C-alpha positions as CSV (number, residue, x, y, z in Angstrom):
1,M,11.4,-13.8,39.0
2,T,13.0,-17.0,39.5
3,G,16.6,-16.9,40.7
4,E,18.2,-18.3,37.9
5,H,18.4,-14.6,35.7
6,N,21.1,-14.4,32.7
7,P,21.2,-11.3,30.9
8,I,21.5,-11.1,27.4
9,A,21.5,-8.4,24.4
10,N,19.1,-5.3,24.2
11,G,18.5,-5.7,27.7
12,I,16.4,-9.3,27.3
13,A,16.8,-11.8,30.4
14,I,16.2,-15.4,30.1
15,D,14.6,-16.9,33.3
16,R,14.4,-20.4,34.2
17,F,10.4,-20.9,34.6
18,L,9.9,-23.3,37.8
19,V,7.0,-25.0,39.5
20,H,6.4,-21.6,41.8
21,D,6.0,-19.8,38.9
22,F,2.8,-21.6,37.6
23,D,0.4,-18.5,38.2
24,S,1.8,-16.2,35.9
25,F,2.6,-19.1,33.5
26,V,-0.1,-20.0,32.0
27,P,-2.0,-16.5,31.2
28,F,1.1,-15.4,29.6
29,Y,1.2,-18.8,27.5
30,I,-2.1,-18.7,26.6
31,D,-1.9,-14.9,25.4
32,I,1.2,-16.2,23.3
33,F,-0.1,-18.9,21.4
34,Y,-3.8,-18.1,21.7
35,D,-5.4,-17.6,18.1
36,R,-2.1,-17.8,16.7
37,E,-0.8,-21.4,16.9
38,P,-1.8,-22.5,13.6
39,L,-3.0,-26.4,14.4
40,G,-5.1,-24.5,17.8
41,Q,-6.6,-22.3,14.7
42,C,-7.5,-25.3,12.7
43,I,-9.3,-27.4,15.3
44,G,-11.0,-24.5,17.0
45,L,-9.7,-24.4,20.6
46,S,-11.1,-22.1,22.9
47,R,-9.2,-19.9,25.2
48,E,-11.0,-22.0,27.8
49,Q,-9.8,-25.2,26.2
50,M,-6.5,-24.1,25.5
51,D,-6.1,-22.9,29.5
52,F,-7.2,-26.5,30.1
53,I,-4.5,-27.9,28.3
54,T,-2.4,-26.0,29.8
55,R,-3.2,-25.8,33.4
56,T,-3.5,-30.0,33.3
57,L,-0.1,-30.4,31.2
58,Y,1.9,-28.0,33.1
59,G,0.3,-27.7,36.6
60,R,1.1,-28.1,39.9
61,G,0.1,-31.6,40.1
62,S,2.1,-32.5,36.5
63,N,5.8,-32.6,36.7
64,F,6.6,-30.4,33.7
65,L,7.6,-27.6,35.4
66,S,9.4,-29.7,37.8
67,Q,12.1,-30.6,35.0
68,R,13.2,-27.2,35.0
69,L,13.2,-27.4,31.2
70,S,11.0,-24.1,30.4
71,W,12.2,-20.5,30.4
72,I,10.8,-16.9,29.8
73,A,12.5,-13.8,27.7
74,R,11.7,-10.5,29.9
75,D,12.3,-7.3,29.0
76,C,14.4,-5.6,31.4
77,S,13.7,-2.0,30.0
78,Q,9.7,-2.7,30.3
79,E,9.8,-3.6,34.1
80,N,10.8,-7.2,33.6
81,R,7.9,-7.7,30.9
82,P,7.4,-11.0,29.9
83,V,8.2,-11.4,26.0
84,G,9.0,-14.8,24.8
85,I,8.6,-18.8,26.4
86,I,10.0,-21.9,25.5
87,A,8.5,-24.9,27.4
88,C,10.2,-28.2,27.0
89,D,10.2,-31.7,28.6
90,D,11.3,-35.1,28.9
91,P,8.2,-37.0,26.9
92,V,9.0,-40.0,28.7
93,A,9.0,-38.6,32.2
94,T,5.9,-36.1,31.9
95,G,3.8,-39.4,30.5
96,E,0.0,-38.8,29.0
97,L,-2.3,-35.8,29.0
98,Q,-5.1,-37.1,31.6
99,M,-8.6,-36.0,30.4
100,S,-10.8,-34.3,33.0
101,E,-14.3,-36.5,33.4
102,D,-15.8,-32.6,33.6
103,L,-15.1,-32.2,30.1
104,N,-18.2,-31.4,27.7
105,S,-18.4,-33.5,24.4
106,Q,-17.2,-30.9,22.3
107,D,-14.3,-29.9,24.6
108,L,-13.3,-33.6,24.5
109,E,-13.7,-33.7,20.9
110,R,-11.4,-31.2,20.0
111,I,-8.6,-31.8,22.6
112,S,-8.7,-35.5,21.9
113,V,-7.6,-34.5,18.1
114,A,-5.2,-32.5,19.3
115,M,-3.5,-35.0,21.4
116,A,-4.3,-37.7,18.8
117,L,-2.4,-35.6,15.8
118,L,0.7,-35.2,18.1
119,E,1.1,-38.9,19.1
120,E,0.9,-39.7,15.4
121,I,3.6,-37.1,14.3
122,S,5.6,-38.7,17.0
123,R,5.6,-42.2,16.0
124,P,9.2,-42.1,14.5
125,M,10.5,-41.2,18.1
126,Q,9.0,-43.9,19.7
127,E,12.2,-45.9,19.3
128,I,13.9,-43.5,21.2
129,F,11.0,-43.0,24.0
130,A,11.4,-46.7,24.7
131,Q,15.1,-46.1,25.6
132,G,13.5,-44.4,28.8
133,E,14.2,-41.3,30.9
134,G,16.7,-38.7,29.7
135,V,17.4,-39.6,26.2
136,C,15.0,-37.1,24.3
137,M,13.9,-33.4,25.0
138,H,10.7,-32.3,23.5
139,V,10.5,-28.8,22.4
140,A,6.7,-28.3,23.3
141,A,6.7,-24.6,22.3
142,V,8.3,-21.5,21.8
143,G,6.9,-18.2,20.9
144,V,7.6,-14.5,21.4
145,A,5.1,-11.5,21.6
146,P,4.5,-10.2,18.3
147,E,6.1,-6.4,19.1
148,Y,9.1,-8.3,19.7
149,Q,9.5,-10.6,17.1
150,G,12.4,-10.7,14.5
151,A,14.8,-9.5,17.5
152,G,16.2,-13.0,17.9
153,I,14.5,-14.0,21.5
154,A,13.1,-17.3,19.8
155,T,16.7,-18.3,18.7
156,R,18.1,-17.4,22.3
157,L,15.4,-19.1,24.1
158,L,16.2,-22.5,21.7
159,Q,20.0,-21.9,22.5
160,T,19.6,-21.7,26.3
161,A,16.9,-25.0,26.1
162,L,19.5,-26.7,23.5
163,S,22.6,-26.0,26.2
164,E,20.5,-27.1,28.9
165,A,19.8,-30.7,27.3
166,K,23.4,-31.4,26.3
167,K,24.5,-30.5,29.7
168,R,21.9,-33.0,31.1
169,G,23.3,-35.9,28.8
170,F,20.2,-35.6,26.6
171,R,20.7,-37.2,23.1
172,V,18.2,-36.3,21.1
173,A,15.7,-32.9,20.6
174,V,12.4,-32.8,18.8
175,A,10.1,-30.6,18.1
176,E,6.7,-30.3,16.0
177,C,6.5,-27.4,13.5
178,T,3.0,-26.1,12.2
179,S,4.5,-23.2,10.4
180,P,7.3,-22.4,8.0
181,G,8.7,-19.7,10.3
182,S,8.9,-22.4,13.0
183,R,10.7,-25.0,10.7
184,M,12.9,-22.1,9.8
185,L,13.7,-21.5,13.7
186,F,14.8,-25.0,14.0
187,E,16.4,-25.4,11.1
188,K,19.1,-22.7,11.7
189,A,19.5,-24.8,14.8
190,G,20.7,-27.5,13.1
191,F,17.5,-29.8,13.2
192,A,16.3,-32.0,10.4
193,R,12.5,-32.9,9.2
194,I,11.8,-36.8,9.8
195,H,8.4,-36.6,9.4
196,A,5.5,-34.9,8.2
197,L,1.8,-35.1,8.7
198,S,-1.3,-33.8,6.5
199,V,-3.5,-32.8,8.7
200,S,-6.6,-33.0,6.4
201,E,-6.2,-36.5,6.0
202,F,-5.3,-37.8,9.1
203,E,-7.7,-40.3,10.5
204,I,-9.0,-41.3,13.7
205,Q,-11.1,-44.8,13.4
206,G,-11.7,-44.1,9.8
207,R,-13.0,-40.8,9.9
208,R,-11.1,-37.5,8.8
209,P,-11.7,-34.9,11.8
210,L,-10.2,-31.8,10.0
211,P,-10.6,-32.3,6.4
212,D,-10.8,-28.5,5.6
213,C,-7.4,-27.7,7.7
214,N,-4.5,-27.5,4.8
215,L,-2.0,-28.0,7.6
216,E,1.3,-29.9,7.4
217,I,2.8,-30.8,10.6
218,H,6.6,-31.5,10.6
219,L,8.6,-33.3,13.2
220,M,12.1,-32.1,13.4
221,Q,14.8,-33.8,15.2
222,K,18.3,-32.6,16.3
223,I,20.9,-35.0,17.4
224,L,22.9,-34.0,20.3
225,D,25.7,-36.5,21.4
226,E,27.4,-35.7,18.0
């Protein structure tokens, strides 16, 4: 457990995730999102491929966790069991995901499609990104264990992240939503849709890699300095 521990209602506490939490971060993150995140299901990401993405993005060599914009929810009545997570970053500070030379062709294809989709959906934010670090906070992921859904934990995690973003002077928060539930979560927090992308119609070099994926990605934005 980190040194920043904030108890909240119903025996749930929010702890900031830091770099030294990495070893516990990865398996919990994958447990929360593997086989439940719609885009990952469409692409067909295996658990191993998700592990690679998670370790590359959040790994010790990156500065994602060192930005101190990720939190975990724990059930204090269950020996501090992790039950929810939110991972945020400053995308300008984080930079691009670097592909490993050890990836096989299938891994490279699936991960490249995922990255290309996220790059395309974020195009409306390029002008904001061009203003440099400290302007936009990106909510990369928020999720709660199935048996804890509906208890307001995701809302509390998002409120924690937004409060921190305002304290640091971020002007905008953005998130990609791939399900009605996630869109509802962000809309309740004051986010509005500014862009949408049909995955089945998305093209890379003239071809559609996921023509059978009936999914839309919605880019949600909240202005923080109003």
